[in-house]
MARBAZA-182883 format. One record per atom (N, C-alpha, C): residue number from 1; residue in one letter; atom name; y, z, x. Coordinates in steps of 0.001 Angstrom, whole numbers. Layout:
+-----+---+----+---------+---------+---------+
:   k : r :  a :       v :       w :       u :
+-----+---+----+---------+---------+---------+
: NUM : a : CA :       Y :       Z :       X :
...
+-----+---+----+---------+---------+---------+
//
This chain:
+-----+---+----+---------+---------+---------+
:   k : r :  a :       v :       w :       u :
+-----+---+----+---------+---------+---------+
:   1 : m :  N :  -42179 :   33337 :    4059 :
:   1 : m : CA :  -40942 :   33998 :    3659 :
:   1 : m :  C :  -39789 :   33017 :    3826 :
:   2 : p :  N :  -38938 :   32842 :    2775 :
:   2 : p : CA :  -37848 :   31886 :    2860 :
:   2 : p :  C :  -36778 :   32339 :    3856 :
:   3 : m :  N :  -36158 :   31350 :    4477 :
:   3 : m : CA :  -35092 :   31629 :    5427 :
:   3 : m :  C :  -33829 :   31993 :    4660 :
:   4 : t :  N :  -33142 :   33042 :    5091 :
:   4 : t : CA :  -31906 :   33456 :    4456 :
:   4 : t :  C :  -30750 :   33264 :    5433 :
:   5 : i :  N :  -29756 :   32550 :    4986 :
:   5 : i : CA :  -28562 :   32331 :    5785 :
:   5 : i :  C :  -27391 :   32828 :    4952 :
:   6 : n :  N :  -26594 :   33709 :    5516 :
:   6 : n : CA :  -25464 :   34270 :    4786 :
:   6 : n :  C :  -24157 :   33634 :    5248 :
:   7 : f :  N :  -23357 :   33255 :    4277 :
:   7 : f : CA :  -22038 :   32693 :    4542 :
:   7 : f :  C :  -21040 :   33372 :    3628 :
:   8 : t :  N :  -19814 :   33507 :    4103 :
:   8 : t : CA :  -18749 :   34040 :    3260 :
:   8 : t :  C :  -18164 :   32898 :    2438 :
:   9 : k :  N :  -17404 :   33237 :    1409 :
:   9 : k : CA :  -16725 :   32203 :     626 :
:   9 : k :  C :  -15734 :   31453 :    1505 :
:  10 : n :  N :  -15156 :   32160 :    2484 :
:  10 : n : CA :  -14254 :   31507 :    3417 :
:  10 : n :  C :  -15004 :   30442 :    4226 :
:  11 : d :  N :  -16216 :   30768 :    4680 :
:  11 : d : CA :  -17038 :   29793 :    5411 :
:  11 : d :  C :  -17299 :   28556 :    4554 :
:  12 : l :  N :  -17614 :   28788 :    3298 :
:  12 : l : CA :  -17906 :   27670 :    2399 :
:  12 : l :  C :  -16661 :   26807 :    2163 :
:  13 : t :  N :  -15516 :   27450 :    2062 :
:  13 : t : CA :  -14264 :   26713 :    1903 :
:  13 : t :  C :  -13980 :   25886 :    3149 :
:  14 : l :  N :  -14164 :   26487 :    4318 :
:  14 : l : CA :  -13976 :   25742 :    5567 :
:  14 : l :  C :  -14946 :   24568 :    5641 :
:  15 : y :  N :  -16142 :   24773 :    5168 :
:  15 : y : CA :  -17152 :   23711 :    5175 :
:  15 : y :  C :  -16711 :   22512 :    4341 :
:  16 : v :  N :  -16255 :   22760 :    3106 :
:  16 : v : CA :  -15887 :   21632 :    2248 :
:  16 : v :  C :  -14623 :   20929 :    2752 :
:  17 : y :  N :  -13818 :   21619 :    3556 :
:  17 : y : CA :  -12642 :   20998 :    4171 :
:  17 : y :  C :  -12949 :   20470 :    5578 :
:  18 : n :  N :  -14238 :   20461 :    5967 :
:  18 : n : CA :  -14669 :   19983 :    7280 :
:  18 : n :  C :  -13954 :   20693 :    8425 :
:  19 : q :  N :  -13846 :   22018 :    8316 :
:  19 : q : CA :  -13152 :   22807 :    9321 :
:  19 : q :  C :  -14079 :   23730 :   10113 :
:  20 : l :  N :  -15371 :   23672 :    9864 :
:  20 : l : CA :  -16317 :   24514 :   10600 :
:  20 : l :  C :  -16688 :   23862 :   11924 :
:  21 : n :  N :  -17073 :   24682 :   12903 :
:  21 : n : CA :  -17571 :   24113 :   14144 :
:  21 : n :  C :  -18917 :   23438 :   13857 :
:  22 : k :  N :  -19381 :   22616 :   14787 :
:  22 : k : CA :  -20579 :   21801 :   14553 :
:  22 : k :  C :  -21808 :   22646 :   14228 :
:  23 : q :  N :  -21988 :   23743 :   14945 :
:  23 : q : CA :  -23176 :   24576 :   14727 :
:  23 : q :  C :  -23167 :   25203 :   13336 :
:  24 : d :  N :  -22040 :   25817 :   12957 :
:  24 : d : CA :  -21958 :   26426 :   11632 :
:  24 : d :  C :  -22052 :   25379 :   10526 :
:  25 : n :  N :  -21466 :   24206 :   10774 :
:  25 : n : CA :  -21545 :   23122 :    9802 :
:  25 : n :  C :  -23004 :   22712 :    9574 :
:  26 : c :  N :  -23753 :   22606 :   10654 :
:  26 : c : CA :  -25169 :   22246 :   10558 :
:  26 : c :  C :  -25950 :   23309 :    9783 :
:  27 : h :  N :  -25676 :   24585 :   10077 :
:  27 : h : CA :  -26354 :   25671 :    9365 :
:  27 : h :  C :  -26013 :   25651 :    7876 :
:  28 : l :  N :  -24760 :   25385 :    7580 :
:  28 : l : CA :  -24364 :   25382 :    6173 :
:  28 : l :  C :  -24952 :   24187 :    5435 :
:  29 : e :  N :  -25021 :   23047 :    6097 :
:  29 : e : CA :  -25670 :   21891 :    5461 :
:  29 : e :  C :  -27128 :   22208 :    5147 :
:  30 : t :  N :  -27785 :   22903 :    6058 :
:  30 : t : CA :  -29163 :   23323 :    5816 :
:  30 : t :  C :  -29219 :   24285 :    4634 :
:  31 : a :  N :  -28261 :   25192 :    4579 :
:  31 : a : CA :  -28226 :   26172 :    3483 :
:  31 : a :  C :  -28060 :   25491 :    2139 :
:  32 : t :  N :  -27273 :   24411 :    2085 :
:  32 : t : CA :  -27102 :   23706 :     803 :
:  32 : t :  C :  -28397 :   23057 :     345 :
:  33 : l :  N :  -29268 :   22761 :    1294 :
:  33 : l : CA :  -30546 :   22140 :     946 :
:  33 : l :  C :  -31593 :   23150 :     470 :
:  34 : i :  N :  -31485 :   24394 :     968 :
:  34 : i : CA :  -32519 :   25377 :     640 :
:  34 : i :  C :  -32060 :   26463 :    -329 :
:  35 : d :  N :  -30761 :   26547 :    -573 :
:  35 : d : CA :  -30238 :   27594 :   -1468 :
:  35 : d :  C :  -29376 :   26935 :   -2540 :
:  36 : n :  N :  -29880 :   26921 :   -3764 :
:  36 : n : CA :  -29155 :   26281 :   -4869 :
:  36 : n :  C :  -27795 :   26909 :   -5123 :
:  37 : r :  N :  -27674 :   28224 :   -4889 :
:  37 : r : CA :  -26381 :   28888 :   -5119 :
:  37 : r :  C :  -25320 :   28366 :   -4160 :
:  38 : v :  N :  -25697 :   28194 :   -2907 :
:  38 : v : CA :  -24756 :   27668 :   -1916 :
:  38 : v :  C :  -24372 :   26235 :   -2275 :
:  39 : d :  N :  -25357 :   25439 :   -2645 :
:  39 : d : CA :  -25101 :   24050 :   -3031 :
:  39 : d :  C :  -24175 :   23973 :   -4239 :
:  40 : r :  N :  -24446 :   24770 :   -5266 :
:  40 : r : CA :  -23598 :   24768 :   -6470 :
:  40 : r :  C :  -22176 :   25195 :   -6138 :
:  41 : y :  N :  -22037 :   26220 :   -5312 :
:  41 : y : CA :  -20699 :   26707 :   -4956 :
:  41 : y :  C :  -19922 :   25626 :   -4200 :
:  42 : c :  N :  -20580 :   24955 :   -3260 :
:  42 : c : CA :  -19915 :   23885 :   -2507 :
:  42 : c :  C :  -19538 :   22724 :   -3419 :
:  43 : r :  N :  -20414 :   22390 :   -4348 :
:  43 : r : CA :  -20097 :   21323 :   -5306 :
:  43 : r :  C :  -18900 :   21714 :   -6179 :
:  44 : a :  N :  -18867 :   22971 :   -6598 :
:  44 : a : CA :  -17739 :   23443 :   -7407 :
:  44 : a :  C :  -16443 :   23379 :   -6607 :
:  45 : l :  N :  -16497 :   23786 :   -5353 :
:  45 : l : CA :  -15298 :   23708 :   -4505 :
:  45 : l :  C :  -14847 :   22260 :   -4342 :
:  46 : n :  N :  -15787 :   21357 :   -4145 :
:  46 : n : CA :  -15433 :   19939 :   -4016 :
:  46 : n :  C :  -14779 :   19409 :   -5289 :
:  47 : t :  N :  -15262 :   19855 :   -6435 :
:  47 : t : CA :  -14661 :   19449 :   -7711 :
:  47 : t :  C :  -13223 :   19946 :   -7808 :
:  48 : v :  N :  -13004 :   21193 :   -7425 :
:  48 : v : CA :  -11655 :   21766 :   -7458 :
:  48 : v :  C :  -10735 :   21003 :   -6509 :
:  49 : i :  N :  -11223 :   20708 :   -5316 :
:  49 : i : CA :  -10422 :   19976 :   -4333 :
:  49 : i :  C :  -10032 :   18604 :   -4879 :
:  50 : k :  N :  -10961 :   17908 :   -5498 :
:  50 : k : CA :  -10663 :   16590 :   -6071 :
:  50 : k :  C :   -9610 :   16689 :   -7161 :
:  51 : k :  N :   -9713 :   17729 :   -7996 :
:  51 : k : CA :   -8726 :   17904 :   -9062 :
:  51 : k :  C :   -7352 :   18212 :   -8490 :
:  52 : i :  N :   -7308 :   19047 :   -7463 :
:  52 : i : CA :   -6029 :   19373 :   -6835 :
:  52 : i :  C :   -5425 :   18120 :   -6205 :
:  53 : d :  N :   -6252 :   17369 :   -5483 :
:  53 : d : CA :   -5765 :   16169 :   -4811 :
:  53 : d :  C :   -5291 :   15099 :   -5788 :
:  54 : s :  N :   -5897 :   15034 :   -6966 :
:  54 : s : CA :   -5523 :   13999 :   -7927 :
:  54 : s :  C :   -4384 :   14426 :   -8853 :
:  55 : s :  N :   -4039 :   15690 :   -8831 :
:  55 : s : CA :   -2974 :   16148 :   -9716 :
:  55 : s :  C :   -1614 :   15780 :   -9138 :
:  56 : t :  N :    -706 :   15511 :  -10037 :
:  56 : t : CA :     666 :   15234 :   -9628 :
:  56 : t :  C :    1554 :   16274 :  -10290 :
:  57 : l :  N :    2347 :   16892 :   -9487 :
:  57 : l : CA :    3246 :   17909 :   -9998 :
:  57 : l :  C :    4661 :   17352 :  -10001 :
:  58 : e :  N :    5267 :   17396 :  -11140 :
:  58 : e : CA :    6626 :   16913 :  -11281 :
:  58 : e :  C :    7434 :   17944 :  -12053 :
:  59 : p :  N :    8703 :   18092 :  -11711 :
:  59 : p : CA :    9523 :   19046 :  -12458 :
:  59 : p :  C :    9788 :   18529 :  -13870 :
:  60 : s :  N :    9993 :   19458 :  -14773 :
:  60 : s : CA :   10316 :   19062 :  -16145 :
:  60 : s :  C :   11736 :   18505 :  -16182 :
:  61 : q :  N :   12025 :   17769 :  -17226 :
:  61 : q : CA :   13378 :   17219 :  -17379 :
:  61 : q :  C :   14400 :   18349 :  -17474 :
:  62 : k :  N :   14029 :   19450 :  -18085 :
:  62 : k : CA :   14930 :   20605 :  -18202 :
:  62 : k :  C :   15296 :   21133 :  -16806 :
:  63 : s :  N :   14326 :   21199 :  -15913 :
:  63 : s : CA :   14592 :   21653 :  -14549 :
:  63 : s :  C :   15502 :   20678 :  -13807 :
:  64 : i :  N :   15227 :   19398 :  -13967 :
:  64 : i : CA :   16061 :   18374 :  -13317 :
:  64 : i :  C :   17495 :   18475 :  -13806 :
:  65 : d :  N :   17673 :   18604 :  -15125 :
:  65 : d : CA :   19014 :   18721 :  -15697 :
:  65 : d :  C :   19736 :   19963 :  -15169 :
:  66 : a :  N :   19032 :   21073 :  -15049 :
:  66 : a : CA :   19638 :   22305 :  -14535 :
:  66 : a :  C :   20080 :   22138 :  -13083 :
:  67 : i :  N :   19270 :   21474 :  -12285 :
:  67 : i : CA :   19618 :   21235 :  -10878 :
:  67 : i :  C :   20835 :   20323 :  -10778 :
:  68 : l :  N :   20847 :   19259 :  -11578 :
:  68 : l : CA :   21987 :   18341 :  -11553 :
:  68 : l :  C :   23266 :   19022 :  -12010 :
:  69 : l :  N :   23169 :   19852 :  -13036 :
:  69 : l : CA :   24336 :   20591 :  -13508 :
:  69 : l :  C :   24830 :   21551 :  -12444 :
:  70 : y :  N :   23925 :   22249 :  -11773 :
:  70 : y : CA :   24290 :   23166 :  -10706 :
:  70 : y :  C :   24988 :   22406 :   -9576 :
:  71 : a :  N :   24428 :   21253 :   -9196 :
:  71 : a : CA :   25008 :   20453 :   -8115 :
:  71 : a :  C :   26400 :   19956 :   -8510 :
:  72 : k :  N :   26559 :   19542 :   -9765 :
:  72 : k : CA :   27860 :   19060 :  -10233 :
:  72 : k :  C :   28895 :   20186 :  -10199 :
:  73 : k :  N :   28498 :   21385 :  -10649 :
:  73 : k : CA :   29414 :   22530 :  -10628 :
:  73 : k :  C :   29755 :   22916 :   -9188 :
:  74 : a :  N :   28793 :   22870 :   -8305 :
:  74 : a : CA :   29036 :   23208 :   -6906 :
:  74 : a :  C :   29999 :   22212 :   -6275 :
:  75 : k :  N :   29852 :   20943 :   -6619 :
:  75 : k : CA :   30738 :   19897 :   -6086 :
:  75 : k :  C :   32164 :   20098 :   -6569 :
:  76 : l :  N :   32295 :   20530 :   -7824 :
:  76 : l : CA :   33635 :   20740 :   -8408 :
:  76 : l :  C :   34194 :   22112 :   -8023 :
:  77 : g :  N :   33361 :   22957 :   -7439 :
:  77 : g : CA :   33815 :   24291 :   -7045 :
:  77 : g :  C :   33951 :   25240 :   -8220 :
:  78 : v :  N :   33203 :   24993 :   -9262 :
:  78 : v : CA :   33272 :   25825 :  -10469 :
:  78 : v :  C :   32399 :   27036 :  -10327 :
+-----+---+----+---------+---------+---------+
//
């Protein structure tokens, strides 16, 4: 009979961010080896993390212009 280990999505998220305690981390690593669903989910989370980490968020020029205009009006007391 196959071994079943249950983890929450929160546990899996903590795992990919290396935030689990050593025992739970070891159990989850084992789970990724014996349960394809757990492995796929962790791989998907890692992909999302890489995309988030590599993304750069910058304000649009329209937003920058609005902020500068607001600051200029505030300086002039308008």
